[in-house]
C-alpha positions as CSV (number, residue, x, y, z in Angstrom):
1,M,126.4,55.7,117.4
2,I,123.1,57.9,118.1
3,F,120.5,54.8,117.9
4,K,122.9,52.3,120.4
5,G,120.5,50.3,122.2
6,K,117.7,51.0,119.8
7,V,116.2,48.0,117.8
8,A,114.7,48.5,114.5
9,L,112.4,46.5,112.1
10,V,112.8,46.9,108.2
11,T,110.0,44.7,106.2
12,G,111.3,43.9,103.2
13,G,115.1,44.7,104.4
14,S,117.1,41.8,102.5
15,R,117.5,44.3,99.1
16,G,117.2,47.3,97.4
17,I,115.9,50.0,99.6
18,G,115.0,48.1,102.4
19,K,118.4,47.0,102.6
20,A,120.0,50.6,102.7
21,I,117.7,51.7,105.4
22,A,118.7,48.4,107.3
23,L,122.5,49.3,107.1
24,E,122.0,52.9,107.7
25,L,120.7,52.4,111.3
26,A,123.0,49.6,112.0
27,S,125.5,52.2,111.2
28,R,124.0,54.3,113.7
29,G,123.9,51.6,116.4
30,A,120.7,50.3,116.1
31,D,120.2,46.4,116.3
32,I,118.3,45.1,113.4
33,A,115.4,42.8,112.3
34,F,114.1,42.5,108.7
35,N,111.9,40.0,107.0
36,Y,111.9,38.7,103.5
37,F,109.6,36.8,101.4
38,R,111.6,35.5,98.7
39,G,115.5,35.3,98.1
40,H,117.1,33.2,101.1
41,D,120.9,34.1,99.5
42,S,120.2,37.8,99.5
43,A,118.9,37.6,103.0
44,V,122.0,35.5,104.7
45,E,124.1,38.5,102.6
46,A,122.0,41.0,104.3
47,Q,122.4,39.5,107.5
48,R,126.3,39.2,107.3
49,E,126.3,43.0,106.1
50,I,124.5,44.3,108.9
51,E,126.2,42.2,111.7
52,D,129.5,43.2,110.3
53,L,128.4,46.9,111.5
54,G,128.5,45.5,115.1
55,V,125.2,45.1,116.1
56,R,122.7,42.3,115.8
57,C,120.4,41.5,113.2
58,L,117.5,39.0,113.2
59,K,116.2,37.8,109.8
60,M,112.8,36.2,109.2
61,K,110.9,34.9,106.5
62,A,107.3,36.0,106.8
63,H,104.5,36.6,104.2
64,L,103.1,40.1,105.1
65,G,99.8,39.2,103.2
66,E,98.7,37.0,106.2
67,K,97.9,38.6,109.7
68,A,98.9,35.4,111.4
69,R,102.6,35.4,109.6
70,I,102.6,39.1,110.8
71,E,102.0,38.5,114.5
72,E,104.4,35.5,114.1
73,M,107.1,38.0,113.5
74,F,106.5,40.5,115.9
75,S,106.5,37.7,118.6
76,L,110.0,36.7,117.5
77,V,110.9,40.7,117.5
78,K,109.7,40.5,121.2
79,D,111.7,37.5,122.0
80,E,114.6,38.1,120.8
81,Y,115.3,42.2,121.7
82,G,112.0,42.4,124.1
83,R,111.6,46.0,122.7
84,L,111.0,48.1,119.5
85,D,112.2,51.5,118.8
86,F,111.6,51.9,115.0
87,L,109.2,50.4,112.4
88,I,110.2,51.0,108.8
89,N,107.0,49.7,106.8
90,N,109.4,49.1,103.4
91,A,108.1,45.9,102.0
92,A,105.9,46.3,98.5
93,S,104.2,44.7,95.8
94,G,102.1,45.1,92.9
95,V,101.0,44.4,89.6
96,Q,101.6,46.8,86.6
97,R,99.0,46.6,84.5
98,T,96.5,49.6,83.4
99,A,93.1,49.5,85.6
100,A,91.4,48.0,82.6
101,E,94.0,45.0,82.6
102,L,93.8,44.4,86.2
103,D,92.2,41.4,87.9
104,E,90.6,41.5,91.3
105,K,93.0,39.3,92.8
106,H,95.9,41.6,91.6
107,W,94.0,44.7,93.5
108,D,93.5,42.5,96.5
109,W,97.0,41.5,96.5
110,T,98.6,44.9,96.1
111,I,96.5,46.9,98.4
112,G,96.9,43.8,101.1
113,I,100.8,44.1,101.2
114,N,101.0,48.1,100.3
115,A,98.5,49.4,102.6
116,K,96.9,46.2,104.7
117,A,100.2,45.3,105.9
118,P,101.8,48.2,107.1
119,W,98.5,49.2,109.1
120,L,98.9,45.8,110.8
121,C,102.7,46.0,111.3
122,S,102.1,49.1,112.8
123,I,99.6,48.1,115.6
124,E,101.7,45.2,116.4
125,A,104.9,47.3,116.6
126,S,102.9,49.8,119.0
127,K,102.7,47.2,121.3
128,L,106.6,46.9,121.9
129,M,107.3,50.4,121.6
130,D,106.8,51.1,125.4
131,D,108.9,54.3,125.4
132,G,107.3,55.6,122.4
133,G,109.2,55.4,119.1
134,A,108.8,56.1,115.0
135,I,107.1,54.2,112.4
136,V,108.1,55.4,108.7
137,N,106.0,54.1,105.6
138,L,107.7,54.1,102.2
139,T,105.2,55.3,99.6
140,S,106.0,56.9,95.8
141,E,104.7,59.6,94.0
142,G,102.9,57.2,92.0
143,S,100.1,57.8,95.1
144,R,99.6,61.4,93.7
145,R,100.9,61.6,89.9
146,V,99.1,59.2,87.3
147,L,102.2,56.9,86.2
148,P,101.9,54.1,83.3
149,N,101.0,50.8,84.2
150,Y,100.6,52.2,87.9
151,F,97.2,51.5,88.8
152,S,97.2,49.1,92.0
153,V,100.2,50.5,93.4
154,G,99.6,53.8,92.9
155,T,96.2,53.9,94.5
156,S,97.4,51.5,97.4
157,K,100.5,54.1,98.2
158,A,97.6,56.8,98.1
159,A,96.2,54.6,100.8
160,L,99.6,54.0,102.7
161,E,99.4,57.8,102.9
162,A,96.2,58.2,104.5
163,V,97.0,55.7,106.9
164,T,100.2,57.4,107.9
165,R,98.2,60.6,108.8
166,Y,95.5,58.5,110.6
167,L,98.4,56.7,112.6
168,A,100.1,59.7,113.3
169,V,97.3,61.3,115.2
170,E,96.2,58.0,116.6
171,M,99.5,57.2,118.3
172,A,100.7,60.5,119.2
173,P,99.6,59.8,122.7
174,A,101.8,56.9,123.1
175,G,104.9,59.0,122.1
176,I,105.0,57.4,118.6
177,R,105.5,59.3,115.6
178,V,104.1,58.2,111.9
179,N,105.7,59.7,109.1
180,A,106.0,58.7,105.3
181,V,108.7,59.1,102.8
182,S,108.2,59.3,99.2
183,G,111.1,58.3,97.0
184,G,111.7,59.4,93.3
185,Y,112.7,56.6,90.6
186,V,115.8,54.6,92.2
187,E,117.5,52.1,90.0
188,T,116.3,48.4,92.1
189,R,115.2,45.2,91.0
190,A,111.6,46.4,91.5
191,L,111.8,48.5,88.3
192,E,112.4,45.3,86.4
193,H,108.7,44.4,86.5
194,F,107.9,47.6,84.7
195,P,107.4,47.3,81.0
196,N,108.5,51.6,80.7
197,R,111.6,50.6,83.1
198,E,114.0,52.8,80.4
199,E,112.1,55.6,80.6
200,M,111.7,56.1,84.1
201,L,115.0,55.3,84.6
202,E,115.7,58.3,82.1
203,A,113.1,60.3,83.7
204,G,114.8,59.7,86.9
205,R,118.2,61.0,85.8
206,R,116.7,64.1,84.9
207,T,116.5,66.0,88.2
208,P,117.1,69.6,89.2
209,A,119.8,68.0,91.4
210,G,121.8,66.8,88.5
211,R,121.6,62.9,89.5
212,M,119.1,60.0,90.3
213,V,118.1,59.5,93.5
214,S,119.8,56.5,95.5
215,S,118.8,53.8,98.0
216,E,121.4,55.7,100.5
217,D,119.5,59.1,100.0
218,I,116.3,57.6,101.0
219,A,117.7,55.9,103.7
220,K,119.1,58.9,105.3
221,V,115.8,60.7,105.4
222,V,114.3,57.2,106.9
223,A,117.0,57.7,109.7
224,F,116.3,61.4,110.4
225,L,112.8,61.1,110.7
226,C,113.4,58.1,113.5
227,G,115.7,60.3,115.5
228,D,115.1,63.1,118.4
229,E,115.6,65.7,115.6
230,A,112.1,65.1,113.8
231,Q,110.1,64.9,117.1
232,M,107.9,67.5,115.8
233,I,107.2,66.1,112.3
234,R,104.3,63.9,112.2
235,G,101.7,62.7,109.3
236,Q,104.0,64.2,106.9
237,V,105.2,62.4,103.9
238,I,108.3,63.6,102.9
239,V,109.5,63.4,99.3
240,V,113.2,62.6,98.1
241,D,113.3,63.1,94.4
242,G,116.2,65.5,93.8
243,G,113.5,67.9,93.0
244,A,112.1,66.5,89.8
245,T,108.4,66.8,90.7
246,L,109.0,70.4,90.8
247,T,109.3,70.8,86.8
248,A,106.8,70.6,84.3
249,S,107.8,67.7,82.2
């Protein structure tokens, strides 16, 4: 229970990778807060599973595209726990279209959720991290590699990686470490929105590790970055893809 007495906020923590991260941190003793935007039943189930691990859990419905909602979310965390030790910026959204097919509103929506919100959440989180802490942003290899129908998400994740580096330097004097984790293809509900879903899954299975990356694989790396062993890792993007990006095809 190395995180006993710690508090973690996981955005988008009701399902998929976010839920796996919340459960991993809870299994190590951290009290959890998470937000969700849709899927009340999934949020209730996630809260139950987290509390079954013997920790406290605060679930909040909050739209991260609005600054006022973000501020309200952190106010709830402060009222419930009085502090924050870990922020995991996991929540993401996007429209799977090419650059030519994308509308301006899709661009604004994706950048707002995937890059602007983590920046604003990090600033609010830092106000509750009196004893320092850790911020981990979830990105993807689409930030550096061109993937089909990934224009808005890929560019927003590239922006998020830049946010990670800048915040790592700016927040270091406050004892706050900022890093990012870039996952390979993971079979979650998010992939259902991709027109080339089956191709992506097949590519995800062809890794040097011999299997597809799981949500739990990513969650364990996130937990490591929150721990004291990662004190000297700052502003880095840790790739968790089973070695998939090492090969030419």
